[in-house]
N, C-alpha and C positions, 0 to 999 in steps of 0.2 A: 504494500500500500504506500502510495506516495504521500510524503508529509506536506501538510498544508501550512502556509505561512499565515501570520496574523492578517496580512493584507488580503489574502484569498478569502479568509473567513469573513472579514468585514465587508468585502465586495459582495459576497453571497448574501449577507444579511441586508445590505442596502437594496438589493434587487429582489429579494424574496417578498412574497405577499404575506399579509397578516395570517392567512390560513396556513401557509407553509411554515411560518415562524411558530404558530401555535402547535402544529404537529411536531416540529423539532423540539420544542420544550417538553411535550409529552413523552417523546422518545428518550430524551435525556433523563427525565424523571424516572422512567421505567428502567432504563439501562443501568443507572448509577444509584437508584434507590434514594433519590433526593426529592425535595419539593421546592418549586419556584415561588410558592406563596410567601408573601411578606410575613415575617414573624409578628405576632401580636403581643405587645407588652401589656402585662397585667398591672394595673394601677392599684396595688394593695396598700401602699403607704397613705395616700390621700384618704382612702376609705376608712382606714384605722383612725386617722386624725379627726375625721368628721365624726366618727363614733365617740371619740374621747372628748369632744367638745372644742370650743374655739381656742385658738392659741394666742389671740390678741383680744384684750377686753378693755373696758373703760370703767373707772370707779366714779360713781355718782353719789353725791351727798344728798340724802333724802330729807333729813331733818337733823338739826343741831342739838336737839334735846334740851336738857336743863342747864348744862354746862357750856354755854355759848363761848365763853372766853377760852376755855380749854380746847374746844374744837377749833377756834380761830388760830390758836398757837400751833396746833398740829397741822392745820392746812398750810400755815405759813412755812412750817418746817418741810413739809412734803413738796410743796410747789416752788419754794424759793421766792415767793412773792413778799412784798412788804406788808406791814401790819394792816394798813388801810385797804390794800388790795385783797388780802386774805379775808378781812372782815366783809368786804363787798361780795366775795364769792359765797361766804357762809350766809349772808343775808338774802341771797338770791336762790335759796333752796327751792326745788331740787336743782343742783348745779354740778357739772362735771368737775372732778378734782384732777384726774389724770386720764388721758385717753390713749388708746393704742399701745397698751403695755402688756407684759406677759402676765399670765394667770398668777404665777408665784408672787410677783411684785404687787399685783392687785390685792392678793390675800394679806400681804404684810401691811399695806396701806389701810385696808379695811380694819384689820386688828387694831392699829393705832387709833383710828377714828372712833371705833366702837368703844375702846378703852377710855376715850375722852368723853363718851356719852352720846355720840352721834348715831344716826341710823344711816346705813350705807347699802347701796346696791352695786353689784358687779354685772355689767352687761357686755 
């Protein structure tokens, strides 16, 4: 059998009809036990993350409770705002304290605010 060069193979592929190419693919699959189908990637990780819950959340101050001054101090510490700005955030309940943060960080912030007497939601 004469060896075919890459150029000969490419020339044949350029001239062949779609039907001929389809038959060629089938013959190659049968001869070598392979499949020309594109591999399908399974998206297992995103499904698991969706089942576990959101990875980014926001902390919302619902109510400052009885100890408004303590809550203002904690909001000031968490946000880095000045005293007047922190008071403004607390006065506008319900108001976001931090947005687009990790669940772990949100839980820490919630604990600080609840310890100060506030009511907090994580969304």
